[in-house]
C-alpha positions as CSV (number, residue, x, y, z in Angstrom):
1,X,44.1,-33.4,-40.1
2,X,42.1,-31.9,-42.8
3,X,42.0,-28.2,-43.6
4,X,38.4,-27.9,-42.3
5,X,39.3,-29.5,-39.0
6,X,42.2,-27.0,-38.7
7,X,40.0,-24.0,-39.3
8,X,37.4,-25.3,-36.7
9,X,40.2,-25.8,-34.1
10,X,41.6,-22.3,-34.7
11,X,38.1,-20.8,-34.4
12,X,37.4,-22.6,-31.2
13,X,40.7,-21.3,-29.7
14,X,39.8,-17.8,-30.6
15,X,36.4,-18.1,-29.1
16,X,37.8,-19.5,-25.8
17,X,40.4,-16.8,-25.7
18,X,37.9,-14.0,-26.1
19,X,35.5,-15.5,-23.5
20,X,38.2,-15.8,-20.8
21,X,39.5,-12.4,-21.6
22,X,36.1,-10.8,-21.0
23,X,35.6,-12.9,-17.8
24,X,38.7,-11.8,-16.1
25,X,38.6,-8.2,-17.3
26,X,35.8,-7.2,-14.8
27,X,33.8,-5.5,-17.6
28,X,30.8,-7.9,-17.4
29,X,27.4,-6.6,-16.3
30,X,27.0,-6.2,-12.5
31,X,24.0,-5.9,-10.2
32,X,22.9,-2.3,-9.4
33,X,24.0,-0.6,-6.2
34,X,21.3,-0.8,-3.5
35,X,19.3,2.4,-2.9
36,X,19.6,3.7,0.7
37,X,17.2,6.3,1.9
38,X,18.9,9.3,3.5
39,X,15.7,10.6,5.2
40,X,12.4,9.2,6.3
41,X,10.4,10.4,3.3
42,X,13.0,9.7,0.6
43,X,11.8,8.3,-2.7
44,X,12.6,4.7,-3.4
45,X,10.8,4.7,-6.8
46,X,10.7,7.1,-9.8
47,X,9.6,10.7,-9.2
48,X,6.3,9.8,-10.9
49,X,5.6,7.1,-8.2
50,X,4.9,9.0,-5.0
51,X,3.3,5.8,-3.7
52,X,6.8,4.4,-3.4
53,X,8.0,6.3,-0.4
54,X,9.0,5.4,3.1
55,X,6.2,6.4,5.4
56,X,7.1,8.9,8.0
57,X,6.8,7.4,11.5
58,X,4.2,9.2,13.6
59,X,5.7,11.4,16.3
60,X,5.2,9.9,19.7
61,X,4.8,11.8,22.9
62,X,7.7,11.7,25.3
63,X,7.2,10.2,28.7
64,X,7.8,13.6,30.2
65,X,5.1,15.2,28.1
66,X,2.7,12.4,29.1
67,X,3.4,13.0,32.8
68,X,2.8,16.7,32.4
69,X,-0.6,16.0,30.8
70,X,-1.5,13.6,33.6
71,X,-0.6,16.3,36.1
72,X,-2.7,18.9,34.2
73,X,-5.7,16.6,34.1
74,X,-5.3,15.8,37.8
75,X,-5.2,19.5,38.7
76,X,-8.3,20.2,36.7
77,X,-10.0,17.5,38.7
78,X,-8.7,18.8,42.0
79,X,-6.6,15.7,42.6
80,X,-3.4,17.3,43.9
81,X,-2.0,14.0,45.1
82,X,-2.1,12.4,41.7
83,X,-0.7,15.5,40.1
84,X,2.1,15.5,42.7
85,X,3.0,11.9,41.8
86,X,3.1,12.6,38.1
87,X,5.2,15.7,38.5
88,X,7.7,14.0,40.8
89,X,8.1,11.3,38.2
90,X,8.6,13.9,35.6
91,X,11.4,15.5,37.6
92,X,13.1,12.2,37.9
93,X,13.4,12.3,34.1
94,X,14.5,16.0,34.1
95,X,15.1,17.6,37.5
96,X,15.4,21.1,36.0
97,X,12.3,21.0,33.9
98,X,10.7,24.4,34.3
99,X,7.1,23.3,33.4
100,X,7.2,20.4,35.9
101,X,8.6,22.6,38.6
102,X,6.1,25.3,38.1
103,X,3.2,22.9,38.3
104,X,4.6,21.2,41.3
105,X,4.8,24.6,43.0
106,X,1.1,25.1,42.4
107,X,0.4,21.6,43.8
108,X,2.3,22.4,47.0
109,X,0.4,25.7,47.4
110,X,-2.9,24.0,46.9
111,X,-1.9,21.5,49.6
112,X,-0.8,24.3,51.9
113,X,2.7,22.9,51.9
114,X,4.3,26.4,51.7
115,X,7.8,25.3,52.7
116,X,8.1,22.9,49.8
117,X,6.5,25.4,47.5
118,X,9.1,27.9,48.6
119,X,11.9,25.4,47.7
120,X,10.4,24.8,44.2
121,X,10.2,28.5,43.4
122,X,13.7,29.1,44.7
123,X,14.8,26.4,42.3
124,X,13.1,28.1,39.4
125,X,14.9,31.3,40.3
126,X,18.2,29.5,40.3
127,X,17.4,28.4,36.8
128,X,16.2,31.9,35.7
129,X,16.6,34.8,38.2
130,X,14.3,36.9,35.9
131,X,11.4,34.5,36.1
132,X,8.7,37.0,37.1
133,X,6.1,34.2,37.7
134,X,8.5,32.5,40.1
135,X,9.1,35.7,42.0
136,X,5.4,36.4,42.4
137,X,4.6,32.8,43.5
138,X,7.6,32.7,45.9
139,X,6.2,36.0,47.4
140,X,2.9,34.3,48.0
141,X,4.5,31.3,49.6
142,X,6.7,33.5,51.8
143,X,3.7,35.6,52.9
144,X,1.9,32.4,54.0
145,X,5.1,31.5,56.0
146,X,5.0,34.9,57.7
147,X,8.2,36.2,56.0
148,X,6.5,39.3,54.8
149,X,9.4,41.6,54.1
150,X,11.0,39.1,51.8
151,X,7.6,38.5,50.3
152,X,7.2,42.2,49.5
153,X,10.6,42.2,47.9
154,X,9.7,39.4,45.5
155,X,6.4,41.0,44.7
156,X,8.3,44.2,43.7
157,X,10.8,42.2,41.7
158,X,8.0,40.5,39.7
159,X,6.4,43.8,38.9
160,X,9.8,45.3,37.9
161,X,10.4,42.5,35.5
162,X,6.9,42.7,33.9
163,X,5.0,45.8,35.1
164,X,2.1,45.2,32.6
165,X,1.1,41.8,34.0
166,X,-2.1,42.5,36.1
167,X,-1.8,39.4,38.4
168,X,1.5,40.7,39.7
169,X,-0.2,43.9,41.0
170,X,-3.1,41.9,42.3
171,X,-1.0,39.5,44.3
172,X,1.1,42.4,45.7
173,X,-2.2,44.2,46.6
174,X,-3.4,41.1,48.5
175,X,-0.2,40.9,50.6
176,X,-0.4,44.6,51.3
177,X,-4.1,44.3,52.3
178,X,-3.3,41.4,54.7
179,X,-0.6,43.6,56.3
180,X,-3.1,46.4,56.9
181,X,-1.5,48.7,54.3
182,X,-4.9,49.4,52.7
183,X,-4.2,52.5,50.7
184,X,-1.2,50.9,49.0
185,X,-3.3,47.8,48.4
186,X,-6.1,49.8,46.8
187,X,-3.6,51.5,44.5
188,X,-2.3,48.1,43.3
189,X,-5.8,46.8,42.9
190,X,-6.6,49.7,40.7
191,X,-3.4,49.1,38.6
192,X,-4.4,45.5,38.2
193,X,-7.9,46.3,37.1
194,X,-6.7,49.0,34.7
195,X,-4.3,46.5,33.1
196,X,-7.0,43.8,32.9
197,X,-10.7,44.7,33.1
198,X,-11.4,41.0,33.1
199,X,-9.7,40.6,36.5
200,X,-13.0,40.8,38.4
201,X,-11.4,39.9,41.7
202,X,-9.6,43.2,41.6
203,X,-12.8,45.1,40.7
204,X,-14.5,43.4,43.6
205,X,-11.8,44.5,46.1
206,X,-11.9,48.1,44.8
207,X,-15.7,48.2,45.4
208,X,-15.5,46.6,48.8
209,X,-12.9,49.1,49.9
210,X,-15.4,51.8,48.9
211,X,-13.4,53.4,46.2
């Protein structure tokens, strides 16, 4: 073996040694770690590339909200039956949903179903005993059912919770008027009208009563 061949053999050995050393050392270049967005609008490009973002998905209405809107539209059209179906479906999804219960109470009152209206308003008061609207509406239902003493008690409770809400005084006045307690009724009509001059029904009753 000539000297030149020996030198080439040694050089080849050194090159193979260095190659396999690098290969098994784990120091060779690797692929980058995948970017994972942590929120819907996170950037997946450079900060100067706002076009490279995940688009935020449009917020969709819940089925419950859709049913409430159907009920509202039906009530505006005077279709109490359709509103009732939508609200009963809503309450299957959430049996203690206050907005659905409140609307269903209105539907029952419109349909002269005062017993079921009473149940609805009593449910609302179980959820929140200080729901003044539920007290006032329950009072109206009880009055229609002839349970006037209990009706008056709920009228008073509604006013005690929110004395500045004119319709509470107006509803109380209507019950008092039906019971023949005209002077007390007139006082409540006056309070209602003083609180809300736009409550023309109260003004009309005051005028009719000659005051």
